[in-house]
C-alpha positions as CSV (number, residue, x, y, z in Angstrom):
1,M,6.6,-16.2,28.8
2,D,5.1,-18.5,26.1
3,C,4.5,-22.2,26.7
4,G,4.2,-23.4,23.1
5,T,3.8,-26.9,21.6
6,N,7.5,-27.2,20.8
7,S,9.3,-24.5,22.8
8,T,9.1,-22.5,25.9
9,R,10.2,-18.9,25.6
10,L,11.1,-15.9,27.7
11,L,11.3,-12.2,26.9
12,I,12.3,-9.6,29.5
13,L,12.2,-5.9,28.6
14,N,14.0,-3.0,30.4
15,G,12.0,0.0,31.6
16,D,12.7,1.8,28.3
17,G,11.3,-1.1,26.2
18,S,14.7,-2.4,25.1
19,T,15.5,-6.1,25.4
20,D,17.1,-7.4,28.5
21,T,16.8,-11.2,28.0
22,R,15.4,-13.4,25.2
23,L,15.6,-17.2,25.7
24,M,14.1,-20.2,24.0
25,R,14.2,-23.8,25.2
26,I,12.8,-26.7,23.2
27,T,10.6,-28.6,25.7
28,R,8.1,-30.4,23.3
29,L,5.1,-29.8,25.7
30,G,2.8,-31.0,22.9
31,E,4.5,-34.4,22.4
32,G,1.8,-36.9,21.4
33,V,-1.1,-34.5,22.1
34,D,-2.4,-34.8,18.5
35,A,-2.9,-38.5,19.0
36,T,-3.8,-38.7,22.7
37,G,-5.2,-35.3,23.6
38,V,-3.2,-35.4,26.8
39,L,0.0,-33.6,28.0
40,T,2.3,-36.3,29.2
41,P,4.0,-36.2,32.7
42,D,7.5,-36.0,31.1
43,A,6.5,-33.2,28.7
44,T,4.9,-31.3,31.6
45,D,7.9,-31.8,33.8
46,R,10.3,-30.6,31.1
47,T,8.3,-27.4,30.6
48,L,7.9,-26.7,34.3
49,A,11.6,-27.1,34.8
50,V,12.3,-24.4,32.2
51,L,9.7,-22.2,33.8
52,A,11.5,-22.6,37.1
53,E,14.7,-21.4,35.4
54,Y,12.8,-18.5,33.9
55,R,11.3,-17.6,37.3
56,R,14.8,-17.2,38.8
57,L,15.7,-14.8,35.9
58,V,12.5,-12.9,36.3
59,D,13.0,-12.5,40.1
60,R,16.6,-11.5,39.6
61,A,15.6,-8.8,37.0
62,G,12.9,-7.4,39.4
63,V,10.3,-7.2,36.7
64,A,7.2,-5.1,37.4
65,A,4.7,-7.1,35.3
66,V,4.4,-10.6,33.9
67,R,2.3,-12.3,31.2
68,L,2.5,-16.1,31.1
69,V,0.6,-17.8,28.3
70,A,0.1,-21.2,26.8
71,T,-1.1,-22.0,23.3
72,S,-2.0,-24.9,21.0
73,A,-1.0,-28.0,22.9
74,T,-2.6,-26.8,26.1
75,R,-5.7,-25.8,24.2
76,D,-6.0,-29.3,22.8
77,A,-5.2,-31.3,26.0
78,T,-7.9,-32.6,28.3
79,N,-5.5,-31.9,31.2
80,G,-4.5,-28.4,30.0
81,A,-6.1,-26.8,33.0
82,A,-4.0,-28.8,35.4
83,F,-0.9,-27.6,33.5
84,L,-2.0,-24.0,33.7
85,R,-2.4,-24.3,37.5
86,A,1.1,-25.9,37.8
87,A,2.7,-23.2,35.6
88,S,1.0,-20.5,37.6
89,D,2.4,-21.9,40.8
90,V,5.9,-22.0,39.4
91,I,5.9,-18.5,38.0
92,G,3.7,-16.9,40.7
93,A,1.5,-15.2,38.2
94,P,-1.7,-16.4,36.4
95,A,-1.2,-18.5,33.4
96,E,-3.4,-17.6,30.4
97,L,-4.7,-19.9,27.8
98,L,-4.7,-17.9,24.5
99,D,-7.2,-18.7,21.9
100,G,-5.9,-18.9,18.3
101,Q,-7.4,-15.6,17.2
102,T,-5.7,-13.7,20.0
103,E,-2.5,-15.5,19.4
104,G,-2.6,-14.4,15.7
105,Q,-3.4,-10.8,16.6
106,L,-0.4,-10.7,19.0
107,A,1.8,-12.3,16.4
108,Y,0.8,-9.6,13.9
109,A,1.5,-6.8,16.4
110,G,4.9,-8.2,17.3
111,A,5.9,-8.9,13.6
112,T,4.9,-5.5,12.2
113,S,6.1,-3.4,15.2
114,S,9.5,-2.6,13.6
115,L,8.3,-2.4,10.0
116,V,7.6,0.7,8.0
117,A,3.9,0.9,7.0
118,T,3.2,0.4,3.3
119,E,0.1,0.4,1.1
120,L,0.5,-3.4,0.7
121,D,-1.6,-5.8,2.7
122,D,0.5,-7.4,5.4
123,V,0.1,-11.2,5.9
124,V,1.7,-12.7,8.9
125,V,2.1,-16.5,9.2
126,D,3.3,-17.8,12.6
127,I,4.2,-21.5,12.2
128,G,4.1,-23.1,15.7
129,G,4.4,-26.6,16.8
130,G,0.7,-27.4,17.1
131,S,-0.9,-24.6,15.2
132,T,-0.3,-22.0,12.5
133,E,-1.7,-18.6,13.0
134,I,-2.5,-16.4,10.0
135,A,-3.2,-12.7,10.3
136,V,-4.1,-10.4,7.5
137,G,-4.0,-6.6,7.6
138,H,-6.4,-5.6,4.9
139,Q,-7.8,-2.1,4.4
140,G,-6.8,-1.0,7.9
141,V,-8.4,-4.0,9.6
142,V,-6.4,-7.0,11.1
143,R,-8.1,-10.3,11.1
144,A,-6.6,-13.5,12.4
145,T,-7.3,-17.2,12.5
146,S,-5.6,-20.3,13.8
147,L,-5.1,-23.5,11.8
148,N,-4.8,-26.7,13.7
149,V,-1.6,-27.7,12.0
150,G,2.0,-27.0,13.0
151,C,5.5,-28.5,12.5
152,V,5.1,-31.0,15.3
153,R,1.5,-31.9,14.4
154,V,2.4,-32.5,10.7
155,S,5.4,-34.6,11.6
156,E,3.5,-36.8,14.2
157,R,0.4,-37.1,12.0
158,F,1.8,-37.8,8.6
159,F,5.5,-38.9,8.8
160,R,5.7,-42.5,9.8
161,H,9.1,-43.1,8.2
162,D,12.4,-41.3,8.6
163,P,12.8,-39.6,6.2
164,P,9.2,-39.5,5.2
165,T,8.1,-41.3,2.1
166,G,6.8,-39.6,-1.1
167,D,3.3,-40.8,-0.3
168,E,3.5,-39.4,3.2
169,L,4.6,-36.0,1.9
170,L,1.9,-35.9,-0.7
171,L,-0.8,-36.6,1.8
172,A,0.6,-34.0,4.2
173,E,0.8,-31.4,1.4
174,S,-2.8,-32.1,0.4
175,E,-4.2,-31.8,3.9
176,V,-2.1,-28.7,4.8
177,R,-3.0,-27.0,1.5
178,S,-6.7,-27.6,2.1
179,M,-6.4,-26.0,5.6
180,V,-4.4,-23.0,4.4
181,R,-7.0,-22.3,1.7
182,A,-9.8,-22.6,4.2
183,G,-8.0,-20.2,6.5
184,F,-7.6,-17.5,3.9
185,N,-11.1,-17.9,2.7
186,E,-12.3,-17.4,6.3
187,L,-10.2,-14.2,6.7
188,V,-10.7,-12.4,3.4
189,G,-13.0,-14.5,1.2
190,A,-12.4,-16.9,-1.6
191,G,-12.3,-14.1,-4.2
192,W,-9.6,-12.0,-2.4
193,R,-6.8,-11.0,-4.7
194,S,-4.6,-8.3,-3.3
195,P,-2.6,-6.3,-5.9
196,G,0.4,-6.8,-3.6
197,I,1.2,-8.3,-0.2
198,R,4.0,-8.3,2.3
199,L,4.2,-11.8,3.6
200,I,6.0,-12.0,7.0
201,G,7.0,-15.4,8.4
202,L,7.6,-16.1,12.1
203,A,8.8,-18.7,14.6
204,G,11.4,-21.4,14.6
205,S,10.7,-23.2,11.3
206,V,10.9,-20.0,9.3
207,T,14.0,-18.5,11.1
208,T,15.7,-21.9,10.7
209,L,15.1,-21.9,7.0
210,A,16.6,-18.4,6.8
211,A,19.7,-19.6,8.8
212,L,20.1,-22.5,6.4
213,E,19.7,-20.2,3.3
214,L,22.3,-17.8,4.7
215,G,24.7,-20.7,5.3
216,L,25.1,-19.8,9.0
217,E,27.2,-22.2,11.1
218,E,25.3,-21.1,14.2
219,Y,21.9,-19.6,14.6
220,D,22.2,-15.8,14.7
221,P,19.0,-13.8,15.1
222,V,20.7,-10.5,14.2
223,Q,21.6,-11.8,10.7
224,I,18.3,-13.5,10.3
225,H,15.9,-10.6,11.2
226,H,14.3,-9.2,8.1
227,V,16.0,-11.4,5.7
228,C,13.9,-12.3,2.6
229,L,13.4,-15.9,1.7
230,S,12.4,-16.5,-1.9
231,L,9.9,-19.2,-2.9
232,S,12.6,-21.0,-4.7
233,A,14.8,-21.1,-1.5
234,V,11.9,-22.4,0.6
235,D,11.1,-25.0,-2.0
236,H,14.8,-26.0,-2.2
237,W,15.2,-26.4,1.6
238,Y,11.8,-28.2,1.9
239,K,13.0,-30.8,-0.6
240,V,16.4,-31.2,0.9
241,L,15.1,-31.5,4.5
242,A,12.3,-33.9,3.5
243,S,14.8,-36.2,1.9
244,E,17.1,-36.3,4.9
245,S,16.8,-38.4,8.0
246,T,16.5,-36.8,11.4
247,A,20.1,-37.8,12.1
248,E,21.3,-36.2,8.9
249,R,19.5,-32.9,9.7
250,S,21.0,-32.9,13.2
251,L,24.4,-32.5,11.6
252,R,23.3,-29.1,10.3
253,R,24.6,-26.6,12.9
254,A,22.0,-24.0,11.9
255,I,19.2,-26.3,13.1
256,T,18.7,-25.9,16.9
257,P,18.9,-29.3,18.6
258,G,15.4,-30.5,19.2
259,R,14.0,-29.1,15.9
260,E,15.7,-31.5,13.5
261,D,12.7,-34.0,13.6
262,V,10.1,-31.4,12.8
263,I,11.8,-28.8,10.5
264,A,10.6,-30.6,7.3
265,G,7.0,-30.3,8.5
266,G,7.5,-26.6,9.2
267,A,9.1,-26.0,5.8
268,L,6.2,-27.8,4.1
269,I,3.7,-25.4,5.8
270,L,5.6,-22.3,4.8
271,R,6.0,-23.5,1.2
272,I,2.3,-24.1,0.9
273,V,1.4,-20.7,2.4
274,I,3.7,-18.9,-0.1
275,D,2.4,-20.9,-3.0
276,T,-1.3,-20.3,-2.0
277,L,-0.7,-16.6,-1.9
278,H,1.2,-16.6,-5.2
279,A,3.9,-14.7,-3.4
280,E,7.5,-14.5,-4.5
281,R,9.1,-14.1,-1.1
282,C,8.7,-14.1,2.6
283,L,10.2,-11.5,5.0
284,V,11.6,-13.3,8.1
285,S,11.0,-11.7,11.5
286,E,12.6,-12.4,14.8
287,T,9.9,-10.3,16.5
288,D,6.7,-12.2,17.0
289,M,3.9,-13.1,19.4
290,L,6.2,-12.8,22.4
291,D,6.9,-9.2,21.5
292,G,3.2,-8.7,21.1
293,L,2.7,-9.9,24.6
294,A,5.4,-7.6,25.9
295,M,3.9,-4.6,24.0
296,S,0.6,-5.3,25.7
297,L,2.3,-4.9,29.1
298,L,3.9,-1.7,28.1
299,D,0.5,-0.4,26.9
300,T,-1.1,-1.4,30.2
301,R,1.6,0.4,32.1
302,G,1.4,3.5,29.9
303,G,4.8,2.8,28.2
304,S,5.7,3.4,24.6
305,T,5.3,0.5,22.2
306,T,7.6,2.2,19.6
307,D,10.7,0.9,21.5
308,A,9.3,-2.5,22.4
309,Q,10.7,-4.4,19.5
310,A,13.8,-6.6,20.0
311,R,16.6,-5.6,17.6
């Protein structure tokens, strides 16, 4: 289970590593955290209510091992420890606070688990609500970092109007571009130029853009998994979504309710990552950090990770 800034997610695996249950609820745990540094009572209650629902499913499934983690919003909140205690009480298992580097490593493991290895460098970008994790597999070594920017944080910090103004978008683009460049410089150095990369994009902002590009009437993870998004498609949808109001975006059925107010911020981040890497496309993955967590449990129990990916 993953308590993220925007969503709370559950993955239950069967004994053979196949997927039993995969659920996502938008709970916006990190609402206002960027400005206040505090998890609000309402946001905490929403998230704990979903965890209670997940606890019932976990108990019914008779699972043998559990990992419950929290990420960016809880890392940033002064009352994050209190939330972890409450979450532990609901689930009946210790709640872990992941640091950004570990989160990035797990995202890389989950995203690449079902991919055929190539000679290209793999770059995984996991656009969350409060943070964006970047992991680079270069010369057999995986390095990860966490940027303190995500779709919720961008939207709350920069977008004062609905839709955002041109000046707001320019300021957001400038700040995000600076952070993304600094992140890659930290991982692989300012002079890094790979002859070829495989860019893999994760999380709700990326998969929603894929759903929009495919013209889906409803979100369908089977159709979305391993679709390629071109730079031109990402640029197109960023401009369209940034020009629409939240109410207009909510009419698009491919956008999960609760994501319509932050999807433009997520599209902005992905566009800048692709542009910074001079990449032509992004491979979309439905397997991500949650799958990396599940794989870690299989490793601990001596299971095989080759069957751990969700199809």
